[in-house]
C-alpha positions, 0 to 999 in steps of 0.5 A: 795340169789336165783333169782326168777327162773321161774318168767320171763317177760312173767309171770310178764306180765301174772299175773298182770293187764296191765297198761293203757300205755301198747302197744298192740304190747307188748301184742301181742308179749307175747300172740301171737295173740294179744288182741282180735285177732285184729292182726289175722283179714285180712286187708280187713275186717278192711277196706272198699272198696277203696275211702270209709272212715270208721268210728271208728266202721268199718262201712261206714261213713255217706255221709257228711264225705266223703273226697273231694279234692278241689283246689282254685287259688288266683292271687297275684297282682304283677302288681299293687304293683311291689315293694311289697314282697308278698312271704315274707309277705305270708311266714312270719318269718321262714314260720310261717304265712303260717304254721299258716294258714295251722294249723288253716284251715287244708288246704295246701297252695302253692306259685306258679308261676314266682317269687315263687323260691327265686333264679332267676337263679335257677328258670330260669334253672327249667323253662320248666322242668317237675313239674315246669310248674307253673313257666310259669304262673304269681305269684299265690297261690294254696289252697288245701283242702282234707277234709270231704265234710261238712267242705271243703268249710268252711275251704277253705273260711277261708284260702282264707280270711286269705291269702287275708288279708296277700296280702293287701300291708301295706302302711307305712305313715310317717310324717316327721317333721323338 
């Protein structure tokens, strides 16, 4: 039996229609310039000026979709409830509560301040070092949103409401009957 000489991978790709799952990298390796010569365009032509977001067609996006970075600080009432584990409540099991807040709102949530590091000895060693200045402040939360201007305030408010709900200490009332 003779093999199909001359009908290698290049010919197979060229003679059949590409599948929807075919990657442009595979096709660009075969044809050299890529599909529609997108790979040959200089990067400057594909992106706009720095700081300006582009829509899917390459035109500057509308002013309402410019990304805005906002940071909101929430104080944690450690003085009012000294025995309540606020960090554990905020993190939840395996950090899932904080992950859920971040996933639903698109904001990043940071627990900062005195008591934000689990090991008090390590926290004391890190206090005063660059990047750990927040350890001199009382325990607080930073909610950071880097989102389009038309939704950034709504998302920050959503994250704030969820976190304030988590910060309410759960009072356990038990009735003991003997």
